[in-house]
C-alpha positions as CSV (number, residue, x, y, z in Angstrom):
1,M,20.0,-8.1,-32.6
2,C,20.3,-11.4,-30.8
3,S,20.9,-9.8,-27.5
4,C,17.4,-7.9,-28.0
5,L,15.6,-10.9,-28.9
6,C,16.8,-12.7,-26.1
7,T,16.1,-9.9,-23.6
8,A,12.5,-9.5,-25.1
9,A,12.3,-13.4,-24.9
10,T,13.3,-13.1,-21.1
11,G,11.0,-10.2,-20.3
12,R,7.8,-12.0,-21.8
13,L,8.9,-15.1,-19.8
14,L,9.5,-13.0,-16.4
15,V,6.1,-11.4,-17.1
16,G,4.6,-14.6,-17.7
17,F,6.0,-16.2,-14.3
18,R,4.9,-13.3,-12.6
19,K,1.3,-13.8,-13.6
20,W,1.4,-17.3,-12.7
21,Y,2.8,-16.5,-9.5
22,Y,-0.1,-14.1,-9.0
23,N,-2.9,-16.3,-9.8
24,A,-1.4,-19.3,-7.7
25,C,-1.3,-17.0,-4.6
26,G,-5.2,-17.0,-4.8
27,F,-6.1,-13.9,-3.0
28,N,-6.9,-12.5,-6.4
29,K,-10.0,-15.2,-6.3
30,F,-11.5,-13.3,-3.5
31,G,-11.2,-10.2,-5.0
32,L,-8.1,-8.7,-3.1
33,M,-5.4,-6.8,-4.1
34,R,-1.7,-7.4,-3.2
35,D,-1.6,-4.6,-1.0
36,D,-4.8,-5.8,0.8
37,T,-2.3,-9.1,2.1
38,I,0.2,-7.2,3.7
39,M,0.9,-8.0,7.3
40,E,-0.5,-5.1,9.5
41,D,2.6,-3.9,11.5
42,S,2.4,-0.3,13.1
43,D,4.0,1.2,9.8
44,V,1.2,-0.4,7.7
45,K,-1.3,0.5,10.0
46,E,-0.3,4.3,9.9
47,A,-0.2,4.0,6.0
48,I,-3.6,2.7,5.9
49,R,-4.8,5.5,8.0
50,R,-3.2,8.0,5.4
51,L,-5.2,6.4,2.7
52,P,-7.9,8.6,1.1
53,E,-11.4,7.8,2.1
54,P,-12.7,6.2,-1.3
55,V,-9.3,4.3,-1.5
56,Y,-9.9,2.9,2.4
57,N,-13.5,2.3,1.8
58,D,-12.5,0.1,-1.3
59,R,-10.1,-1.9,0.8
60,M,-12.4,-2.4,3.5
61,F,-15.2,-3.7,1.0
62,R,-12.8,-6.1,-0.4
63,I,-11.5,-7.5,2.8
64,K,-15.0,-7.7,4.0
65,R,-16.2,-9.6,1.0
66,A,-13.0,-12.0,1.1
67,L,-13.9,-12.9,4.7
68,D,-17.4,-13.3,3.9
69,L,-16.4,-15.8,1.2
70,S,-13.8,-17.6,3.0
71,M,-16.2,-18.3,5.8
72,K,-18.4,-19.8,3.1
73,Q,-15.7,-21.5,1.5
74,Q,-16.5,-19.8,-1.6
75,V,-14.5,-17.9,-4.1
76,L,-15.8,-15.2,-6.7
77,P,-16.6,-15.9,-10.3
78,K,-13.5,-16.1,-12.2
79,D,-14.6,-12.8,-14.3
80,Q,-14.8,-10.9,-10.9
81,W,-11.2,-12.2,-10.0
82,T,-8.6,-9.2,-9.5
83,K,-6.6,-9.4,-12.7
84,F,-2.8,-9.0,-12.5
85,E,-2.9,-6.0,-14.9
86,E,-5.5,-4.4,-12.7
87,D,-3.6,-4.7,-9.2
88,F,-1.5,-1.8,-8.5
89,P,0.5,-1.0,-5.2
90,Y,-2.1,1.7,-3.9
91,L,-0.7,1.5,-0.1
92,E,3.2,1.5,-1.3
93,P,3.7,5.3,-1.5
94,Y,2.0,5.9,1.9
95,L,4.0,3.2,3.3
96,E,7.3,4.6,1.9
97,E,6.3,8.2,3.4
98,V,5.7,6.5,6.6
99,I,9.1,4.6,6.7
100,R,11.0,7.8,5.5
101,E,9.3,10.0,8.6
102,K,10.2,7.4,10.9
103,K,13.9,7.3,9.7
104,E,14.1,11.2,9.8
105,K,12.6,11.3,13.4
106,E,15.5,8.5,14.3
107,E,17.8,10.6,12.7
108,W,16.9,13.7,14.6
109,A,16.6,12.2,17.9
110,K,20.4,11.0,17.3
111,K,21.6,14.9,17.2
């Protein structure tokens, strides 16, 4: 019974830390999502290219708004910040696909 309580408490503590760290990073104050901040290498650029148009347009809107706010040295009102619970890895599935295809091509090239 004690191990269940300890595990639950540890899980809540970890989620609390993750939320704190998410807010401490600051990108959410500009309305950005975590995947909006990934450094763009060739794999990430290809994954972005594969995004569905509405997802791509939303990403571009968030980035342009963040750049505008940054240039004005402003942040969004707190009620418009991206919330930890609303942020999801929208780019990750496309990036994983790009990396998997790249590895597959490299394997074929070896044969």
